[in-house]
N, CA, C and O atoms as a GROMACS GRO file, in nm:
protein
  252
    1MET      N    1  -0.598   0.470   1.435
    1MET     CA    2  -0.463   0.424   1.423
    1MET      C    3  -0.371   0.533   1.530
    1MET      O    4  -0.360   0.645   1.480
    2THR      N    5  -0.322   0.523   1.630
    2THR     CA    6  -0.243   0.640   1.776
    2THR      C    7  -0.137   0.628   1.634
    2THR      O    8  -0.108   0.544   1.549
    3GLN      N    9  -0.089   0.819   1.682
    3GLN     CA   10   0.001   0.898   1.617
    3GLN      C   11   0.144   0.914   1.705
    3GLN      O   12   0.151   0.913   1.828
    4ILE      N   13   0.220   0.923   1.641
    4ILE     CA   14   0.330   0.915   1.744
    4ILE      C   15   0.405   1.046   1.721
    4ILE      O   16   0.448   1.089   1.614
    5HIS      N   17   0.412   1.098   1.838
    5HIS     CA   18   0.457   1.259   1.869
    5HIS      C   19   0.587   1.258   1.899
    5HIS      O   20   0.641   1.181   1.979
    6ALA      N   21   0.660   1.377   1.811
    6ALA     CA   22   0.769   1.361   1.829
    6ALA      C   23   0.846   1.499   1.837
    6ALA      O   24   0.752   1.574   1.863
    7ILE      N   25   0.956   1.577   1.831
    7ILE     CA   26   0.991   1.681   1.810
    7ILE      C   27   1.134   1.693   1.730
    7ILE      O   28   1.224   1.618   1.769
    8ILE      N   29   1.160   1.776   1.630
    8ILE     CA   30   1.240   1.744   1.561
    8ILE      C   31   1.310   1.909   1.497
    8ILE      O   32   1.272   2.012   1.442
    9ASN      N   33   1.422   1.853   1.542
    9ASN     CA   34   1.456   2.101   1.554
    9ASN      C   35   1.360   2.187   1.598
    9ASN      O   36   1.314   2.280   1.531
   10GLY      N   37   1.320   2.149   1.741
   10GLY     CA   38   1.233   2.220   1.782
   10GLY      C   39   1.084   2.204   1.734
   10GLY      O   40   0.995   2.247   1.807
   11LYS      N   41   1.062   2.163   1.651
   11LYS     CA   42   0.914   2.162   1.601
   11LYS      C   43   0.857   2.053   1.641
   11LYS      O   44   0.910   1.944   1.619
   12PRO      N   45   0.733   2.066   1.713
   12PRO     CA   46   0.659   1.924   1.723
   12PRO      C   47   0.582   1.874   1.613
   12PRO      O   48   0.500   1.938   1.547
   13ILE      N   49   0.625   1.731   1.595
   13ILE     CA   50   0.525   1.657   1.484
   13ILE      C   51   0.482   1.586   1.517
   13ILE      O   52   0.509   1.545   1.630
   14THR      N   53   0.354   1.505   1.413
   14THR     CA   54   0.287   1.402   1.486
   14THR      C   55   0.337   1.304   1.341
   14THR      O   56   0.347   1.352   1.229
   15ALA      N   57   0.354   1.206   1.364
   15ALA     CA   58   0.390   1.028   1.242
   15ALA      C   59   0.274   0.911   1.302
   15ALA      O   60   0.216   0.885   1.407
   16GLU      N   61   0.282   0.861   1.161
   16GLU     CA   62   0.205   0.757   1.154
   16GLU      C   63   0.332   0.632   1.227
   16GLU      O   64   0.450   0.648   1.197
   17PRO      N   65   0.301   0.544   1.297
   17PRO     CA   66   0.378   0.442   1.317
   17PRO      C   67   0.442   0.330   1.207
   17PRO      O   68   0.385   0.312   1.100
   18GLY      N   69   0.509   0.289   1.226
   18GLY     CA   70   0.601   0.208   1.100
   18GLY      C   71   0.661   0.319   0.946
   18GLY      O   72   0.707   0.270   0.843
   19MET      N   73   0.640   0.493   0.977
   19MET     CA   74   0.732   0.576   0.933
   19MET      C   75   0.885   0.631   0.960
   19MET      O   76   0.936   0.673   1.064
   20THR      N   77   0.925   0.619   0.862
   20THR     CA   78   1.106   0.634   0.914
   20THR      C   79   1.100   0.786   0.994
   20THR      O   80   1.005   0.857   1.027
   21ILE      N   81   1.215   0.795   1.004
   21ILE     CA   82   1.248   0.971   1.038
   21ILE      C   83   1.211   1.078   0.939
   21ILE      O   84   1.147   1.182   0.952
   22LEU      N   85   1.278   1.012   0.822
   22LEU     CA   86   1.294   1.089   0.699
   22LEU      C   87   1.142   1.136   0.631
   22LEU      O   88   1.112   1.238   0.569
   23GLN      N   89   1.066   1.022   0.669
   23GLN     CA   90   0.919   1.013   0.628
   23GLN      C   91   0.836   1.130   0.650
   23GLN      O   92   0.787   1.214   0.574
   24ALA      N   93   0.832   1.102   0.845
   24ALA     CA   94   0.833   1.177   0.913
   24ALA      C   95   0.824   1.325   0.903
   24ALA      O   96   0.723   1.395   0.904
   25ALA      N   97   0.950   1.360   0.894
   25ALA     CA   98   0.999   1.467   0.852
   25ALA      C   99   0.980   1.540   0.738
   25ALA      O  100   1.023   1.655   0.732
   26ARG      N  101   0.915   1.484   0.638
   26ARG     CA  102   0.913   1.520   0.475
   26ARG      C  103   0.738   1.558   0.504
   26ARG      O  104   0.686   1.648   0.438
   27ALA      N  105   0.660   1.488   0.601
   27ALA     CA  106   0.500   1.488   0.602
   27ALA      C  107   0.491   1.626   0.684
   27ALA      O  108   0.402   1.710   0.673
   28ASN      N  109   0.608   1.629   0.772
   28ASN     CA  110   0.611   1.768   0.862
   28ASN      C  111   0.640   1.886   0.788
   28ASN      O  112   0.599   1.997   0.822
   29GLY      N  113   0.700   1.868   0.703
   29GLY     CA  114   0.761   2.000   0.599
   29GLY      C  115   0.923   2.044   0.675
   29GLY      O  116   0.974   2.152   0.707
   30ILE      N  117   0.964   1.914   0.682
   30ILE     CA  118   1.088   1.917   0.744
   30ILE      C  119   1.214   1.895   0.695
   30ILE      O  120   1.268   1.796   0.743
   31TYR      N  121   1.301   1.980   0.583
   31TYR     CA  122   1.349   1.881   0.486
   31TYR      C  123   1.539   1.854   0.584
   31TYR      O  124   1.622   1.919   0.647
   32ILE      N  125   1.514   1.720   0.538
   32ILE     CA  126   1.673   1.636   0.604
   32ILE      C  127   1.736   1.572   0.421
   32ILE      O  128   1.680   1.494   0.345
   33PRO      N  129   1.855   1.637   0.407
   33PRO     CA  130   1.896   1.594   0.322
   33PRO      C  131   1.950   1.432   0.286
   33PRO      O  132   1.998   1.350   0.363
   34THR      N  133   1.922   1.422   0.146
   34THR     CA  134   1.981   1.256   0.114
   34THR      C  135   2.038   1.212  -0.012
   34THR      O  136   2.001   1.296  -0.095
   35LEU      N  137   2.083   1.158  -0.047
   35LEU     CA  138   2.151   1.089  -0.115
   35LEU      C  139   2.081   0.958  -0.213
   35LEU      O  140   2.045   0.962  -0.331
   36CYS      N  141   2.078   0.882  -0.150
   36CYS     CA  142   2.054   0.770  -0.198
   36CYS      C  143   1.849   0.708  -0.142
   36CYS      O  144   1.806   0.593  -0.141
   37ASP      N  145   1.775   0.835  -0.106
   37ASP     CA  146   1.698   0.806  -0.084
   37ASP      C  147   1.608   0.805  -0.210
   37ASP      O  148   1.593   0.921  -0.248
   38HIS      N  149   1.532   0.704  -0.300
   38HIS     CA  150   1.485   0.772  -0.400
   38HIS      C  151   1.366   0.663  -0.394
   38HIS      O  152   1.366   0.554  -0.337
   39PRO      N  153   1.245   0.738  -0.484
   39PRO     CA  154   1.065   0.657  -0.443
   39PRO      C  155   1.122   0.534  -0.538
   39PRO      O  156   1.021   0.467  -0.518
   40ALA      N  157   1.186   0.466  -0.609
   40ALA     CA  158   1.180   0.358  -0.660
   40ALA      C  159   1.269   0.243  -0.626
   40ALA      O  160   1.297   0.149  -0.701
   41LEU      N  161   1.326   0.268  -0.458
   41LEU     CA  162   1.390   0.200  -0.414
   41LEU      C  163   1.342   0.164  -0.284
   41LEU      O  164   1.259   0.230  -0.221
   42SER      N  165   1.401   0.046  -0.239
   42SER     CA  166   1.408   0.033  -0.082
   42SER      C  167   1.482   0.139  -0.005
   42SER      O  168   1.564   0.219  -0.049
   43PRO      N  169   1.442   0.124   0.114
   43PRO     CA  170   1.565   0.247   0.189
   43PRO      C  171   1.653   0.176   0.243
   43PRO      O  172   1.625   0.083   0.319
   44PHE      N  173   1.793   0.214   0.207
   44PHE     CA  174   1.886   0.193   0.232
   44PHE      C  175   2.013   0.223   0.292
   44PHE      O  176   2.109   0.147   0.295
   45GLY      N  177   2.007   0.323   0.333
   45GLY     CA  178   2.091   0.445   0.394
   45GLY      C  179   2.231   0.444   0.436
   45GLY      O  180   2.298   0.478   0.533
   46ALA      N  181   2.256   0.364   0.263
   46ALA     CA  182   2.462   0.372   0.278
   46ALA      C  183   2.521   0.537   0.241
   46ALA      O  184   2.642   0.522   0.224
   47CYS      N  185   2.495   0.651   0.227
   47CYS     CA  186   2.553   0.753   0.192
   47CYS      C  187   2.555   0.843   0.301
   47CYS      O  188   2.619   0.948   0.302
   48ARG      N  189   2.476   0.795   0.406
   48ARG     CA  190   2.461   0.834   0.512
   48ARG      C  191   2.478   0.991   0.526
   48ARG      O  192   2.505   1.047   0.632
   49VAL      N  193   2.455   1.062   0.392
   49VAL     CA  194   2.370   1.216   0.452
   49VAL      C  195   2.278   1.259   0.534
   49VAL      O  196   2.275   1.370   0.588
   50CYS      N  197   2.180   1.144   0.548
   50CYS     CA  198   2.048   1.202   0.638
   50CYS      C  199   2.083   1.138   0.794
   50CYS      O  200   1.984   1.103   0.858
   51LEU      N  201   2.196   1.123   0.848
   51LEU     CA  202   2.212   1.082   1.011
   51LEU      C  203   2.146   1.199   1.073
   51LEU      O  204   2.156   1.317   1.039
   52VAL      N  205   2.077   1.148   1.171
   52VAL     CA  206   2.018   1.197   1.282
   52VAL      C  207   2.068   1.246   1.434
   52VAL      O  208   2.100   1.137   1.480
   53GLU      N  209   2.080   1.294   1.485
   53GLU     CA  210   2.066   1.251   1.653
   53GLU      C  211   1.931   1.187   1.708
   53GLU      O  212   1.819   1.205   1.661
   54ALA      N  213   1.960   1.123   1.798
   54ALA     CA  214   1.813   1.092   1.895
   54ALA      C  215   1.830   1.105   2.021
   54ALA      O  216   1.904   1.029   2.085
   55GLU      N  217   1.762   1.206   2.076
   55GLU     CA  218   1.791   1.247   2.208
   55GLU      C  219   1.832   1.141   2.323
   55GLU      O  220   1.900   1.176   2.420
   56LYS      N  221   1.793   1.026   2.308
   56LYS     CA  222   1.814   0.892   2.391
   56LYS      C  223   1.893   0.796   2.354
   56LYS      O  224   1.892   0.689   2.416
   57ASN      N  225   1.988   0.819   2.230
   57ASN     CA  226   1.998   0.711   2.165
   57ASN      C  227   2.183   0.746   2.147
   57ASN      O  228   2.211   0.834   2.065
   58PRO      N  229   2.289   0.686   2.216
   58PRO     CA  230   2.406   0.755   2.211
   58PRO      C  231   2.432   0.733   2.010
   58PRO      O  232   2.497   0.831   1.976
   59LYS      N  233   2.413   0.672   1.925
   59LYS     CA  234   2.478   0.681   1.793
   59LYS      C  235   2.430   0.741   1.760
   59LYS      O  236   2.351   0.802   1.833
   60LEU      N  237   2.441   0.772   1.620
   60LEU     CA  238   2.369   0.866   1.489
   60LEU      C  239   2.280   0.757   1.413
   60LEU      O  240   2.334   0.651   1.381
   61LEU      N  241   2.127   0.780   1.380
   61LEU     CA  242   2.079   0.714   1.297
   61LEU      C  243   2.032   0.765   1.196
   61LEU      O  244   1.997   0.882   1.182
   62THR      N  245   2.029   0.641   1.085
   62THR     CA  246   2.008   0.744   0.932
   62THR      C  247   1.856   0.757   0.940
   62THR      O  248   1.783   0.674   0.995
   63SER      N  249   1.820   0.853   0.888
   63SER     CA  250   1.661   0.865   0.896
   63SER      C  251   1.613   0.809   0.797
   63SER      O  252   1.491   0.806   0.781
   0.00000   0.00000   0.00000
């Protein structure tokens, strides 16, 4: 499977297709704070604590 290459906070990372930004960050040892993320729940993104900037996207994204 093809891996995705990205940079988070200046650190090059790799991720599997389908991973969320939060999952990719965690898999590469990068902490993004969250409140509503819980392993027993589906991704929800309501609290907005995990907002991130994407270089070519004008809006903030939930990670």
